[in-house]
GUTOR-641363 format. One line per field, with one value per atom (N, C-alpha, C): x, z, y. Coordinates in steps of 0.001 Angstrom, whole numbers, always signed. Last residue first. Layout:
// residues N
X: (X  ...)
Z: (Z  ...)
Y: (Y  ...)
//
This chain:
// residues 193
X: (-1067  -860  -1693  -1488  -2680  -2511  +1821  +202  -382  +3852  +3417  +2356  +5761  +4848  +4093  +7367  +8143  +7008  +6142  +6559  +7257  +5785  +6596  +7139  +3383  +4656  +5768  +1684  +2044  +3309  +1028  +1682  +2326  +3  +1281  +1872  -2219  -1109  +56  -3535  -3388  -2411  -4101  -3014  -2939  -5558  -4372  -3448  -8155  -7121  -5745  -8992  -8313  -7680  -9164  -8491  -7695  -11396  -10272  -8776  -13224  -13003  -11613  -13599  -12877  -12653  -14761  -13237  -12986  -17029  -15867  -14645  -18691  -18345  -16794  -18592  -17980  -17350  -20153  -18933  -17984  -22447  -21916  -20900  -22108  -22663  -22144  -20978  -21294  -21637  -21416  -21681  -21756  -21153  -22229  -22679  -18567  -19897  -21252  -17139  -17274  -18549  -17301  -17928  -18112  -16244  -17629  -18385  -13530  -14230  -16037  -13139  -13061  -13745  -13334  -13950  -14356  -11089  -12573  -13588  -9072  -9233  -10813  -9478  -9205  -9897  -8237  -9496  -8673  -5399  -6818  -7778  -3293  -4206  -5086  -1429  -1777  -2459  -958  -147  -331  -3454  -2333  -1043  -5242  -5485  -4327  -4461  -4248  -4310  -4643  -3219  -3265  -7469  -6959  -5432  -7560  -8111  -7633  -6271  -5632  -6200  -8532  -7345  -6321  -10527  -10653  -9187  -9251  -9654  -9775  -8402  -7492  -8021  -9333  -10025  -9465  -8836  -8080  -8866  -10773  -10361  -9455  -11144  -10885  -10696  -10669  -12121  -12006  -8068  -9482  -10609  -6429  -6429  -7697  -6910  -7021  -7300  -6290  -7452  -7691  -3354  -4118  -5483  -2736  -2330  -3206  -3354  -3728  -3706  -1687  -3031  -3790  +1304  +643  -771  +2428  +1735  +1402  +4948  +4141  +3306  +5018  +4995  +4389  +5920  +5930  +6062  +6843  +5088  +5232  +9511  +8395  +7020  +10824  +10687  +9554  +9783  +10039  +9647  +11605  +10523  +10731  +13667  +13333  +12096  +13508  +14826  +14194  +11742  +11679  +12645  +12777  +11635  +11707  +14784  +15210  +13871  +13178  +14379  +14639  +11147  +10784  +11913  +10758  +11600  +11328  +10213  +9151  +9841  +12285  +12061  +11236  +12167  +13418  +12738  +9470  +9953  +11047  +9002  +9511  +9642  +6327  +7730  +8023  +3911  +4879  +6090  +1522  +2439  +3350  -340  -639  +724  +1237  +1179  +1076  +803  +560  +164  +2023  +2021  +1723  +1824  +1799  +1512  +4003  +2625  +2979  +5624  +5142  +4131  +6053  +7115  +6849  +2836  +3809  +4920  +1553  +1757  +2974  +1218  +698  +981  +1274  +1005  +429  +1604  +2314  +1915  +628  -488  +374  +469  +892  +434  +629  -239  +367  +2409  +1385  +745  +3943  +4599  +3887  +1962  +2905  +3627  +166  -300  +1152  +723  +1067  +910  -269  +1193  +1593  -3165  -2625  -1251  -3816  -4469  -3999  -2550  -2480  -2750  -3322  -3258  -3187  -1781  -2029  -2116  -2418  -2193  -2679  -2780  -1840  -1565  -2988  -3200  -2488  -3856  -2753  -2991  -6325  -4638  -3485  -9103  -7875  -6633  -11687  -10919  -9396  -14037  -12881  -12130  -15445  -15925  -14974  -15231  -14305  -15054  -16061  -16710  -16616  -17122  -15895  -16699  -16999  -17860  -16983  -14328  -15391  -16068  -12976  -13731  -14591  -12567  -12087  -13183  -11374  -11639  -11597  -12131  -11541  -12559  -11251  -12049  -11397  -11563  -11281  -11913  -10473  -11331  -10729  -9870  -9282  -10333  -8861  -9968  -9549  -8102  -7417  -8601  -9682  -9571  -9031  -10782  -9309  -8836  -14156  -13000  -11680  -14690  -14740  -13861  -15566  -15859  -15804  -12673  -13704  -13974  -12518  -12094  -13321  -13821  -13614  -13603  -13607  -13319  -12909  -15706  -14896  -14604  -15573  -16395  -15583  -16607  -16197  -16561  -16337  -17077  -16127  -17052  -16426  -16792  -16694  -17204  -16244  -17004  -16233  -17119  -17537  -18180  -17321  -16872  -16221  -16529  -18434  -18754  -17714  -17272  -18403  -18925  -15000  -14714  -16217  -16283  -15199  -14952  -17183  -18192  -17302  -14659  -15364  -16472  -13900  -13179  -14109  -16090  -15733  -15048  -15722  -16765  -16981  -12917  -13273  -14500  -13626  -12699  -12813  -15558  -16040  -14994  -13768  -14827  -15436  -12037  -11621  -12610  -12592  -13344  -12610  -11613  -10746  -11763  -13054  -13116  -12357  -10492  -11966  -12221  -7796  -8277  -9769  -6494  -6617  -7368  -5835  -5758  -5784  -7125  -7079  -6816  -6202  -6773  -6213  -7286  -6666  -7149  -6912  -7133  -6348  -7818  -6764  -7553  -7859  -8441  -7567)
Z: (+20966  +21595  +21144  +19201  +20440  +21075  +18724  +17943  +19336  +18857  +19707  +18846  +15926  +16832  +17616  +13590  +14860  +16187  +11163  +11526  +13110  +11162  +10113  +10509  +13040  +13307  +12325  +11606  +13118  +13269  +9647  +9178  +10655  +10543  +9677  +9547  +12022  +12814  +11812  +9545  +10455  +11354  +8211  +8009  +8689  +10203  +9935  +9260  +10178  +11335  +11037  +7582  +7918  +9198  +7491  +6753  +7226  +9658  +9721  +9069  +8208  +9396  +9702  +5877  +5606  +6853  +6923  +6227  +6125  +7992  +8987  +8210  +5882  +6562  +7295  +4185  +3574  +4752  +6233  +5792  +5192  +7132  +7226  +7243  +5080  +6221  +6236  +4799  +4451  +5541  +5765  +4341  +4150  +8538  +8006  +6501  +8775  +9434  +8936  +7432  +6965  +7486  +9590  +8296  +7315  +12013  +12254  +10405  +10846  +11006  +11120  +11077  +9591  +9852  +13663  +12647  +11553  +14819  +15174  +14205  +13603  +13005  +13483  +13233  +13771  +13259  +10412  +11354  +11951  +10512  +9978  +10506  +10917  +11938  +11723  +8812  +9058  +10586  +9398  +8875  +9118  +10329  +11245  +10943  +8234  +9710  +10625  +6101  +6231  +7668  +7047  +6919  +6986  +6711  +8084  +8125  +3937  +4918  +6476  +3189  +2859  +3828  +3618  +4192  +4276  +1826  +3350  +4155  -823  -401  +1275  -1947  -1043  -12  -3380  -2703  -1676  -4298  -4134  -4224  -1864  -3166  -3122  +689  -500  -1988  +2745  +2148  +901  +4160  +4831  +4065  +2050  +2877  +3735  +89  -275  +1019  +1740  +1555  +1106  +2138  +3587  +3209  -465  +37  +1370  -642  -1814  -917  +1249  +1350  +543  +1995  +1160  +1514  +1638  +2487  +1536  +1878  +1098  +1923  +2572  +3009  +2130  +4014  +2534  +3182  +5916  +5565  +4150  +6415  +7455  +7182  +4581  +4260  +5289  +2867  +4203  +4632  -43  +516  +2023  -1925  -1548  -327  -2695  -1994  -1472  -3968  -2603  -1788  -6990  -6352  -4968  -6671  -6565  -6794  -5936  -5098  -5360  -7457  -6837  -6145  -8328  -8975  -8719  -6373  -7177  -8334  -4863  -5452  -6562  -3290  -4033  -4983  -1913  -2896  -3875  -1862  -1160  -2351  -2121  -2460  -1915  -1774  -940  -1054  -1858  -2713  -1655  -1978  -2163  -2658  -712  -1787  -1554  +524  +899  -279  +1602  +218  +867  +2426  +2954  +1354  +1849  +1718  +2190  +1983  +3129  +3014  -540  +108  +1516  -2454  -1591  -765  -4893  -3912  -3516  -8113  -7058  -5733  -9034  -9448  -8248  -8620  -7561  -8009  -10720  -9327  -8425  -13566  -12551  -11777  -14931  -14568  -13564  -15337  -16263  -16052  -12920  -14061  -15385  -11460  -10944  -12056  -11622  -12173  -11593  -10407  -11728  -12410  -7614  -8126  -9503  -6689  -7750  -8185  -4773  -4881  -5639  -3396  -4854  -4366  -1740  -1718  -2988  -603  -1684  -1264  +966  +977  +23  +282  +1325  +1724  -3174  -2134  -912  -5300  -4532  -3301  -6752  -7610  -6686  -6219  -5728  -6465  -8465  -8193  -7378  -6645  -7742  -7199  -5001  -5482  -6372  -1824  -3262  -3311  +570  -419  -1657  +3674  +2601  +1267  +7194  +5637  +4440  +9270  +8801  +7400  +9487  +10748  +10288  +6916  +7724  +8681  +3895  +5435  +6069  +757  +1551  +2902  -1565  -333  +452  -4883  -4162  -2509  -7019  -6091  -5374  -10232  -9504  -8373  -12340  -11731  -10642  -15115  -14046  -13520  -15532  -16352  -15072  -14569  -15029  -15353  -15975  -14909  -15447  -17146  -17214  -16161  -18018  -16979  -17285  -19087  -19527  -18302  -16094  -17909  -18360  -13580  -14372  -15540  -10286  -11640  -12343  -7149  -8346  -9472  -4197  -5411  -6181  -776  -1550  -2994  +2049  +632  -48  +5494  +4294  +3252  +8938  +7342  +6308  +11842  +10813  +9601  +13656  +13816  +12948  +13392  +13855  +14460  +11301  +12373  +13544  +8919  +9696  +10997  +8711  +9392  +9878  +7767  +9194  +9551  +5261  +6324  +7691  +4056  +4044  +5549  +3924  +4387  +4857  +2158  +3687  +4364  -41  +475  +2115  -1161  -637  +182  -1622  -566  +66  -3555  -2167  -1043  -5423  -5084  -3651  -5720  -5477  -4767  -5796  -4719  -4578  -7871  -6794  -5619  -10304  -9777  -8076  -11867  -11915  -11192  -10158  -11276  -11049  -8482  -8658  -9831  -6081  -7410  -7472  -4421  -4230  -5565  -2460  -3437  -3539  +216  -203  -1607  +2192  +923  +555  +4769  +4577  +3149  +5883  +4996  +4816)
Y: (+264  +1491  +2727  -1750  -1747  -369  -2088  -2492  -2475  +359  -569  -1226  +1199  +1571  +400  +1102  +992  +1459  +856  +2159  +1991  -1941  -1408  -217  -1943  -2667  -1980  -514  +247  -682  -1896  -527  -62  -4173  -4318  -2892  -3103  -3585  -3873  -2473  -1613  -1914  -5152  -3945  -2856  -6550  -6947  -5766  -4513  -4589  -5344  -5022  -3763  -3893  -7812  -7443  -5800  -7940  -8584  -7924  -6434  -6144  -6784  -8178  -6931  -6023  -10326  -10555  -9197  -9429  -10121  -9870  -8469  -7334  -7962  -11216  -9832  -8996  -12568  -12731  -11779  -10036  -11341  -11458  -6803  -7518  -9011  -3405  -4812  -5483  -629  -1171  -2641  -787  -236  -509  -1993  -2667  -2140  +157  -1161  -1837  +1894  +2170  +1172  +801  +968  +1313  +554  -689  -199  +3326  +2791  +1534  +3929  +4427  +3678  +2300  +2048  +2797  +3787  +2041  +1910  +7061  +5695  +4610  +9316  +8743  +7619  +10200  +10988  +10651  +8772  +9176  +10005  +7545  +9220  +9582  +4807  +5797  +7230  +3802  +3675  +4663  +4533  +5006  +4843  +3179  +4718  +5150  +472  +1162  +2436  +731  +259  +795  +752  +2058  +1942  -1543  -63  +1215  -2963  -3068  -1983  -2080  -2032  -2252  -2785  -1405  -1099  -4967  -4211  -2901  -7742  -6526  -5653  -10476  -9409  -8041  -12780  -12217  -11074  -13985  -14507  -14328  -12642  -12428  -13160  -12874  -12586  -12602  -13657  -14497  -14229  -11164  -12577  -13846  -9061  -9273  -10696  -9782  -9652  -9960  -9328  -10619  -10891  -6560  -7572  -9303  -5848  -5503  -6525  -5503  -6518  -6545  -2259  -3252  -3929  +597  -601  -1688  +4043  +2527  +1624  +7045  +6346  +4678  +8290  +8668  +7705  +8099  +7429  +7795  +9066  +7937  +7543  +12391  +11914  +10112  +12542  +12350  +12149  +12670  +13802  +13809  +9738  +10590  +11602  +8324  +8639  +9354  +8355  +9420  +9500  +6485  +7676  +8758  +4211  +4652  +6252  +2755  +4392  +4675  +351  +1046  +2450  -1638  -1146  +55  -1954  -3014  -2528  +745  +383  -607  +110  +1207  +855  -3439  -2109  -827  -5618  -4909  -3794  -6151  -6854  -6565  -3287  -4266  -5013  -836  -2246  -2914  +2082  +1361  -174  +5348  +3652  +2812  +8283  +7301  +6000  +11506  +10221  +9384  +14381  +13610  +12281  +16311  +15790  +14816  +17045  +16407  +15796  +16644  +17470  +16267  +15612  +15103  +16070  +16204  +16936  +16861  +12689  +13762  +14902  +9821  +10713  +12611  +8569  +8690  +9745  +8779  +9888  +9792  +5471  +6736  +7476  +3697  +3541  +4946  +3024  +3587  +3362  +2021  +3198  +3807  +325  +1714  +2587  -1885  -1974  -765  -1567  -1325  -1218  -765  -1426  -1044  +1122  -237  -1018  +3662  +3074  +1843  +6952  +5144  +4515  +9556  +8816  +7169  +12705  +11174  +10422  +15258  +15065  +13749  +16109  +15218  +15562  +18119  +18546  +17322  +17457  +17914  +17645  +16212  +16629  +16432  +17509  +16657  +16945  +20069  +19786  +18494  +21253  +19878  +19472  +22872  +22590  +21257  +23240  +24045  +23753  +21511  +21935  +22255  +23204  +22811  +22652  +21615  +22560  +22251  +19540  +19918  +21001  +17168  +18498  +18880  +15450  +15483  +16897  +13989  +15354  +15046  +11722  +11898  +13291  +10267  +11172  +11161  +7934  +8322  +9282  +6267  +7130  +7741  +3717  +4297  +4979  +1791  +2816  +3671  -1160  +84  +1119  -3544  -3649  -2131  -3380  -4368  -3789  +76  -1330  -2003  +2931  +2510  +781  +5107  +4058  +3267  +7006  +6854  +6063  +8564  +7639  +7746  +9327  +10028  +8608  +9586  +9021  +9853  +11051  +10987  +10711  +12287  +11485  +11322  +14603  +14037  +13165  +15453  +14600  +14551  +16289  +16700  +15921  +14636  +15386  +15660  +12694  +14185  +15186  +10332  +11055  +12660  +9582  +8742  +9569  +11007  +11311  +10500  +9365  +10707  +11220  +6965  +6707  +8142  +8190  +7692  +7146  +8577  +9458  +9507  +5770  +6901  +8114  +4769  +4141  +5094  +6165  +6224  +5787  +5102  +6843  +7042  +2547  +3270  +4519  +2426  +2325  +2607  +3302  +4149  +4000  +987  +2269  +3328  -1800  -1217  +322  -3218  -3351  -2419  -2734  -3860  -4077  -609  -1288  -2688  -122  -555  -803  +3146  +1528  +1043  +5691  +5104  +3390  +8180  +6484  +6067  +10795  +10634  +8853  +12985  +11923  +11315  +15856  +15459  +14083  +17754  +16428  +16257  +21228  +19876  +18984)
//
């Protein structure tokens, strides 16, 4: 089972990100579940959502305490919330930021992790350019597909098309593809390979 925990703030599409990721897995014939955990339900408040993906039935319904991958949609949470709690040394981390882990004050934390599984990506900038607002969720799912291979970019795109329509769908599709390409380029993988 592959478990993902997504951290962000209310209004950034954190819950939608988990739902889209589970839908992408369903499109590949796999089992998945997605659910949120709310504190105070207001715009700007910290929000966490979870997604599990497996080839077999998923029987647990507990929050993800030991994720295989983390998505951090808002870097301001890094020093406010324990976003890294339970993450193993082989875990994947994708942070929405144009700054590096070192610039984010995480140099010491990253020392024991596999650096090729830790990446920042300017998903907020990408989403602003593509959809006109800071909703990095779809972009980051494209990045997660490139970083982990847990789902294919095509499956992420199909999930986006099922959820959104018109200009919103087109913008989110472009953002997911841009972020996928950005991650692949930063990992030294030929884009389109």
